[in-house]
C-alpha positions in Angstrom: 26.4 38.5 -29.0 28.7 36.7 -31.5 26.9 34.1 -33.6 29.8 31.6 -33.0 29.3 31.6 -29.2 27.9 28.3 -27.9 24.2 28.3 -27.1 23.0 28.7 -23.5 21.7 25.5 -21.8 18.0 25.2 -21.5 16.2 25.3 -18.1 16.7 22.0 -16.2 19.9 21.3 -18.2 23.4 21.7 -16.9 26.6 22.7 -18.7 27.3 19.0 -19.6 24.0 18.8 -21.5 22.4 16.4 -19.0 18.8 16.9 -18.0 18.0 16.8 -14.3 15.1 14.6 -13.4 13.3 13.8 -10.2 14.8 10.7 -8.5 12.7 7.6 -8.5 11.4 6.5 -5.1 13.6 3.4 -4.8 13.0 3.1 -1.1 9.2 2.7 -1.7 9.8 -0.3 -4.1 9.8 -3.7 -2.4 12.7 -5.9 -3.2 10.6 -8.5 -4.9 9.3 -6.1 -7.5 12.6 -4.6 -8.5 13.9 -5.9 -11.9 17.5 -6.4 -12.9 19.0 -3.6 -14.9 20.5 -6.0 -17.4 17.8 -8.6 -18.2 19.0 -12.1 -18.9 19.4 -12.9 -22.6 19.0 -16.6 -22.0 15.3 -16.3 -21.2 13.1 -16.2 -24.2 9.9 -16.3 -22.3 8.0 -13.1 -21.4 8.5 -11.8 -17.9 6.3 -13.3 -15.3 5.7 -16.6 -17.2 7.4 -20.0 -17.2 8.0 -22.5 -20.0 4.7 -24.2 -19.0 2.8 -21.0 -19.3 2.3 -20.7 -15.6 3.0 -17.6 -13.6 6.5 -17.5 -12.3 6.1 -15.3 -9.1 7.9 -15.3 -5.8 6.4 -15.8 -2.3 5.7 -12.1 -1.9 3.3 -12.1 -4.9 1.1 -14.8 -3.3 1.4 -13.4 0.2 0.2 -10.0 -1.0 -2.8 -11.6 -2.7 -3.7 -13.7 0.3 -3.6 -10.5 2.4 -5.7 -8.6 -0.1 -8.4 -11.1 -0.9 -8.8 -12.1 2.8 -9.6 -8.4 3.5 -12.5 -8.6 1.0 -14.3 -11.3 3.0 -13.7 -9.5 6.3 -15.1 -6.3 4.9 -18.4 -8.0 4.3 -18.6 -9.0 7.9 -17.4 -5.5 9.0 -20.2 -3.9 6.9 -22.9 -6.1 8.7 -21.3 -5.4 12.0 -21.2 -1.6 11.7 -24.8 -1.6 10.5 -25.9 -3.7 13.5 -23.9 -1.8 16.1 -24.1 1.7 14.8 -26.4 2.5 11.9 -29.5 0.7 13.1 -29.1 2.0 16.8 -28.8 5.5 15.4 -31.9 5.1 13.3 -34.1 3.4 16.0 -32.6 5.3 19.0 -33.3 2.2 20.9 -31.2 -0.8 21.9 -34.2 -3.0 22.4 -35.4 -2.4 18.8 -31.9 -2.7 17.5 -31.6 -6.2 19.1 -34.5 -7.4 17.0 -32.6 -6.5 13.8 -29.5 -8.1 15.3 -31.3 -11.3 15.8 -32.6 -11.3 12.3 -29.2 -10.7 10.6 -26.8 -12.5 13.0 -27.5 -16.0 11.6 -26.2 -14.8 8.2 -22.7 -14.0 9.5 -22.5 -15.9 12.8 -23.6 -19.4 11.7 -21.3 -22.4 11.9 -20.6 -22.0 8.2 -20.5 -18.3 7.5 -18.6 -17.2 10.6 -15.4 -19.1 9.8 -15.7 -18.1 6.1 -16.3 -14.4 6.8 -14.4 -13.9 10.1 -12.2 -16.6 11.3 -10.3 -17.8 8.3 -10.0 -14.4 6.6 -8.7 -12.8 9.8 -6.1 -15.5 10.4 -5.0 -15.4 6.7 -4.8 -11.6 6.7 -2.7 -11.4 9.9 -0.4 -14.4 9.1 0.2 -13.3 5.5 1.2 -9.9 6.7 3.6 -11.2 9.2 5.0 -13.8 6.7 5.5 -11.0 4.1 7.4 -8.9 6.5 9.7 -11.8 7.5 10.2 -12.7 3.9 11.3 -9.1 3.0 13.6 -9.1 6.0 15.2 -12.3 4.7 15.5 -10.9 1.2 17.2 -7.8 2.6 19.7 -9.9 4.6 20.6 -11.9 1.5 20.8 -8.8 -0.7 23.4 -7.2 1.6 25.3 -10.4 2.3 24.7 -10.6 6.1 26.6 -13.5 7.4 27.1 -12.8 11.1 24.8 -11.8 13.9 26.4 -8.4 13.9 25.8 -8.0 10.2 22.1 -8.8 10.6 21.8 -6.4 13.5 23.2 -3.5 11.5 20.8 -4.1 8.6 17.5 -2.4 9.4 14.1 -4.1 9.1 11.9 -3.1 6.2 10.0 0.1 6.8 6.6 -0.4 8.5 3.9 1.6 6.8 1.3 3.4 8.8 -1.4 1.0 7.7 0.7 -1.9 8.8 1.3 -0.3 12.2 -2.4 0.2 12.7 -3.0 -3.4 11.8 -0.6 -4.7 14.4 -2.2 -2.3 17.0 -5.6 -3.7 16.0 -4.7 -7.3 16.8 -4.9 -7.0 20.7 -7.9 -4.7 20.5 -9.9 -7.0 18.3 -8.7 -10.0 20.2 -10.0 -8.6 23.5 -13.4 -7.8 21.8 -13.7 -11.3 20.4 -12.7 -12.8 23.8 -15.3 -10.9 25.8 -18.2 -11.2 23.3 -17.7 -14.7 21.6 -15.1 -16.9 23.2 -15.7 -16.4 26.9 -19.5 -16.7 26.7 -19.1 -19.9 24.7 -16.7 -21.2 27.4 -19.0 -20.2 30.3 -22.4 -21.0 28.9 -21.8 -23.3 26.0 -23.3 -20.7 23.5 -23.5 -17.0 23.0 -27.3 -16.7 22.3 -27.7 -14.2 25.1 -25.0 -11.9 23.8 -26.5 -8.8 22.1 -26.3 -5.1 22.2 -27.8 -5.0 25.8 -24.8 -7.1 26.9 -22.5 -4.5 25.5 -24.4 -1.7 27.2 -24.3 -3.6 30.4 -20.5 -3.8 30.2 -20.3 0.0 29.7 -22.3 0.4 32.9 -20.1 -2.0 34.9 -16.7 -0.9 33.6 -17.2 2.5 32.0 -13.5 3.5 31.9 -12.1 0.4 30.1 -15.2 0.1 28.0 -15.3 3.6 26.6 -11.5 3.8 26.2 -11.2 0.3 24.6 -14.2 0.8 22.3 -12.9 4.2 21.1 -9.4 2.7 20.4 -10.9 -0.3 18.6 -13.1 1.8 16.4 -10.5 4.5 15.7 -7.7 2.1 14.8 -10.0 -0.2 12.9 -11.6 2.6 10.8 -8.2 4.1 9.9 -6.7 0.7 9.1 -9.6 -0.4 6.9 -9.9 2.9 5.0 -6.2 3.2 4.3 -6.1 -0.5 3.4 -8.8 -0.1 0.8 -7.2 3.0 -0.5 -4.1 0.9 -1.2 -6.1 -1.8 -2.9 -7.8 0.8 -5.1 -4.4 2.4 -6.0 -5.5 5.6 -4.3 -3.0 6.0 -1.5 -0.6 9.0 -1.6 2.4 6.8 -2.2 0.8 5.4 -5.4 0.7 8.6 -7.3 2.6 8.2 -10.6 5.9 10.0 -10.9 5.0 11.4 -14.3 2.3 13.5 -12.8 3.5 17.1 -12.8 1.2 17.9 -9.8 2.4 14.9 -7.9 2.9 16.6 -4.5 -0.5 18.3 -4.7 -2.2 15.1 -5.6 -0.5 13.3 -2.7 -1.5 15.9 -0.2 -5.1 15.9 -1.5 -5.3 12.1 -1.2 -3.9 12.2 2.3 -6.7 14.6 3.4 -9.5 12.7 1.6 -8.5 9.3 3.1 -8.2 10.7 6.6 -11.6 12.5 6.2 -13.2 9.3 5.1 -11.6 7.4 8.1 -12.9 10.1 10.5 -16.4 9.8 9.0 -16.5 6.0 9.4 -15.1 6.2 13.0 -17.5 9.0 13.9 -20.5 7.1 12.6 -19.4 3.9 14.4 -18.8 5.8 17.7 -22.1 7.7 17.5 -24.1 4.5 17.5 -21.8 2.6 19.8 -21.1 5.2 22.5 -24.1 7.5 22.0 -26.8 4.8 22.0 -25.5 1.5 23.2 -23.0 2.9 25.7 -25.7 4.9 27.4 -28.3 2.1 27.6 -27.5 1.2 31.2 -27.7 -2.1 33.0 -30.0 -4.9 32.1 -32.4 -6.0 34.8 -33.7 -9.4 35.8 -32.2 -12.8 35.4 -30.5 -11.8 32.1 -28.8 -8.9 33.9 -27.5 -11.4 36.5 -26.2 -13.6 33.7 -24.3 -10.6 32.3 -22.9 -9.8 35.8 -21.7 -13.3 36.1 -19.9 -13.2 32.8 -18.2 -9.8 33.3 -17.3 -10.5 36.9 -15.6 -13.8 36.0 -13.2 -12.2 33.5 -9.9 -11.8 35.2 -8.8 -8.7 33.3 -12.1 -6.9 33.9 -12.2 -8.0 37.5 -8.9 -6.3 38.2 -10.3 -3.0 36.9 -13.4 -3.2 39.2 
């Protein structure tokens, strides 16, 4: 070949001398985290700070942190709850013995002080911040695309809903029904919930097996997958959080997907083994306590319609 001939382009380089690179996942970047291509020259302060030295963040920043830190408190409650309703029944193989441990630990997370701090307030903050964040991102998208009329707003799609978010919205009615039947309704009928224990749950499985087994399985399955995928996101371990510079990006994403789903299945399986295998098969409670349970369940309109 003649020495004056132009050199051949290297692999990954076209005839114009431009290198092909993998596109950045723009769709996965929320609007509030995208930076301007041309930074303002009038600002001498470092990004993320104000002239007073305080953080200069938008609403999405604080909503995300409310959503995150509220899940920490609720995870503490969920750990106690799984231990009482699954692990201990599996170890003792007895609902009667498990009730003794439940009575010992319940004051620590169902007292007048700890229950609002570990359950009520974190749950309300987690759900409301997630809804507010979605509405805020919708508003940002409408402003970004200059939607002025109802037709314009209708043509602009809502922000994509992640799988973890979809599981969270599905969990709201399931968890709400569980709280209604085990906490709110007994308080409304009897003034307290001191009689509510694992035997009450087993009694409900005997009276309404179809809705009990189906509802409990859905609650545990959706809850286990939502919690596990949520913690994977907080720990920066979800498949979408793999760095673009990783040459094995697709392999790492696939591996993380399988690992997170395997952990979710393990948590759900453990929870169902104790809930369905031990508590769900305990049968009806006899005596005056059993009659109290019958009165509670039979007075619930939704359950009465399934009888």
